[in-house]
C-alpha positions in Angstrom: -18.9 32.0 -12.1 -20.1 34.1 -15.1 -23.6 33.6 -16.3 -22.9 34.8 -19.9 -24.1 32.2 -22.4 -21.5 31.3 -25.2 -24.3 32.0 -27.7 -24.1 35.7 -26.8 -20.3 35.5 -27.3 -20.8 34.7 -31.0 -22.0 38.2 -31.7 -19.2 39.7 -29.7 -16.5 37.7 -31.4 -17.9 38.6 -34.8 -18.2 42.3 -34.1 -14.7 42.6 -32.7 -13.1 40.6 -35.5 -10.5 42.0 -37.9 -12.3 42.8 -41.2 -9.8 43.4 -44.0 -9.9 43.8 -47.7 -8.3 41.2 -49.9 -5.3 42.5 -51.8 -3.9 41.1 -55.0 -1.5 38.2 -54.4 2.2 38.6 -55.0 3.4 35.0 -55.3 7.0 35.9 -54.7 6.1 37.9 -51.6 3.8 35.0 -50.5 6.7 32.4 -50.8 9.1 34.8 -48.9 6.5 35.2 -46.1 6.0 31.5 -45.8 9.8 30.9 -45.7 10.4 33.6 -43.1 7.6 32.4 -41.0 9.6 29.2 -40.6 12.8 31.1 -39.9 14.4 29.4 -43.0 17.2 31.0 -45.0 17.0 30.9 -48.8 19.5 28.0 -48.7 17.4 26.0 -46.2 14.1 26.6 -48.1 15.7 25.7 -51.4 17.1 22.4 -49.9 13.7 21.6 -48.4 12.0 22.1 -51.8 14.7 20.5 -53.9 15.3 23.7 -55.9 18.4 25.6 -56.6 19.0 28.6 -54.3 19.1 30.9 -57.3 15.8 29.6 -58.6 14.1 30.3 -55.3 15.6 33.7 -55.1 14.3 34.6 -58.6 10.8 33.3 -57.7 10.7 35.4 -54.5 11.9 38.5 -56.4 9.4 38.1 -59.2 12.1 37.5 -61.8 10.8 34.0 -62.7 7.4 32.4 -63.1 7.7 29.0 -61.6 6.5 25.9 -63.5 3.9 23.7 -62.0 6.5 21.2 -61.1 8.4 23.9 -59.2 5.2 25.0 -57.4 4.6 21.4 -56.3 8.2 21.2 -54.9 7.7 24.5 -53.1 4.4 23.3 -51.6 6.0 20.0 -50.4 9.0 21.8 -49.0 6.8 24.2 -47.1 4.5 21.4 -46.0 1.4 23.1 -47.5 -0.9 22.4 -50.5 -0.3 24.1 -53.8 -3.6 26.2 -53.5 -2.3 27.6 -50.2 0.6 29.2 -52.2 -2.1 31.3 -53.9 -4.2 32.1 -50.8 -3.8 35.8 -49.9 -2.5 36.1 -46.4 -4.8 38.0 -43.9 -3.4 40.9 -41.9 -2.1 39.8 -38.5 -2.4 36.1 -39.7 -0.5 33.7 -37.5 0.7 30.5 -39.2 0.4 27.3 -37.2 -1.8 28.5 -34.3 -2.8 25.9 -31.7 -4.4 25.8 -28.3 -4.6 22.8 -26.0 -7.4 22.6 -23.4 -6.9 19.9 -20.8 -10.0 18.1 -19.5 -11.8 20.2 -17.0 -9.6 23.3 -17.7 -12.1 25.1 -20.0 -13.7 28.4 -19.0 -17.0 27.7 -17.2 -20.1 29.6 -18.1 -23.3 28.3 -16.4 -26.9 29.1 -17.3 -30.3 27.8 -16.1 -30.4 25.2 -18.8 -26.8 24.4 -19.7 -23.4 24.3 -18.0 -20.9 25.3 -20.7 -17.1 24.8 -20.8 -15.5 27.0 -23.4 -12.5 25.4 -25.2 -9.5 26.9 -26.9 -10.4 30.2 -25.2 -6.8 31.5 -25.4 -7.0 31.8 -29.2 -8.3 35.2 -30.5 -10.0 35.8 -33.9 -11.2 32.2 -34.1 -13.6 31.2 -36.9 -15.2 28.6 -34.6 -16.4 28.6 -31.1 -16.0 25.1 -29.6 -17.4 24.2 -26.2 -18.6 21.2 -24.1 -22.0 21.5 -22.4 -23.8 19.6 -19.7 -27.5 19.7 -20.5 -29.5 20.5 -17.3 -32.8 21.2 -19.0 -35.5 18.4 -18.9 -38.3 20.2 -20.8 -38.8 23.0 -23.3 -40.6 25.1 -20.6 -37.3 25.8 -19.0 -36.2 27.9 -22.0 -37.2 31.5 -22.6 -38.0 30.9 -26.2 -35.8 29.6 -29.0 -32.0 30.0 -29.1 -31.0 31.8 -32.3 -27.6 33.1 -33.6 -25.7 33.8 -36.8 -23.6 31.1 -38.4 -23.8 27.3 -38.5 -23.6 24.8 -35.6 -22.4 21.3 -35.1 -23.5 19.2 -32.2 -22.1 15.8 -31.1 -23.5 13.8 -28.2 -20.8 12.7 -25.7 -22.9 11.0 -23.0 -26.5 10.4 -22.2 -29.6 10.9 -24.4 -30.8 14.3 -25.6 -33.7 15.5 -27.6 -33.0 18.2 -30.2 -35.8 20.6 -30.8 -35.7 22.9 -33.9 -38.1 25.4 -35.4 -38.8 23.7 -38.7 -38.2 20.0 -37.9 -39.7 17.3 -35.6 -37.8 16.7 -32.4 -35.0 14.3 -32.7 -33.8 11.9 -30.0 -30.0 11.5 -30.1 -27.6 9.2 -28.2 -23.9 9.0 -27.7 -22.1 9.2 -31.0 -25.0 10.9 -32.8 -24.4 14.3 -34.3 -26.3 17.1 -36.0 -25.3 20.1 -38.2 -27.8 22.9 -38.6 -28.4 26.6 -39.3 -27.8 28.6 -36.1 -30.5 31.2 -37.1 -33.1 28.5 -37.0 -34.6 28.3 -33.5 -33.1 25.4 -31.5 -33.0 24.0 -28.0 -31.7 20.7 -26.4 -32.9 18.9 -23.4 -31.7 15.8 -21.6 -34.1 12.8 -21.6 -31.7 10.4 -19.7 -31.7 10.1 -15.9 -28.4 11.9 -15.7 -27.4 15.2 -17.3 -26.3 14.6 -20.9 -23.1 16.1 -22.2 -22.5 17.3 -25.7 -19.8 19.0 -27.8 -20.9 22.1 -29.7 -18.9 23.9 -32.4 -20.4 27.2 -33.7 -19.1 29.1 -36.7 -18.1 32.7 -36.2 -17.6 33.7 -39.8 
C-alpha cells in the first residue's frame, strides 16, 4: 500500500496539467464540433434543434449569424446551455466524461493520521480531487505541523464526530452531515473525537 498522501498529489496533478492559451471562438466551428462529438449528421442535428438543414449548414460555415431564438433551439437540441455555445473548447477536451467508483474500489493511500480512498482516479486532467478518508488521528500532536496546499477544499462528515482545526479560526466540532469549505493554503488538520474512527468526504480543487 502506498504511503503517498493525496495532498501531495494536488501539486503533481497541477504541474502535469495541460496549460493552453484561449483562442478566439468560431461559433460555426463550435457548433460543428458539438454536433460531431455526438456523431450526428447535419440532418439529425437540425431535426433535434428544430431548424432547417440549410440553416444549420450556413451557421456552421459562418454564412449566417443565428438569431437568439435559433441559438436557444441549438442549445436545446444539443442538450447544453446557451452560454456553453460560446465557451471556447480546450485542447484535448473530452465531452461527457464520467467515472464510477464502486464502494470500496477506490485507490487506497494510508498515512499515520488518515486512511484515504481516492475516487474517480481513472479520469485524467481533473479539476477536483475527490476522496474518502478514515480519520485515525485523535490529537494534534500526531501531525507534523499544518497541512497546506493550493486550491480550495470541501469537507463533508460521513460518520462519527470530528474536530476541524484551522490556522485562523477556533476548532470546530462537526458531526454527520456537517460540512466545511475553506482555503487549502490555510493550515488545517482534522481529528476524530468519537470512539470509532470518523469518515469524511474531501473534495480539493486542482485549478
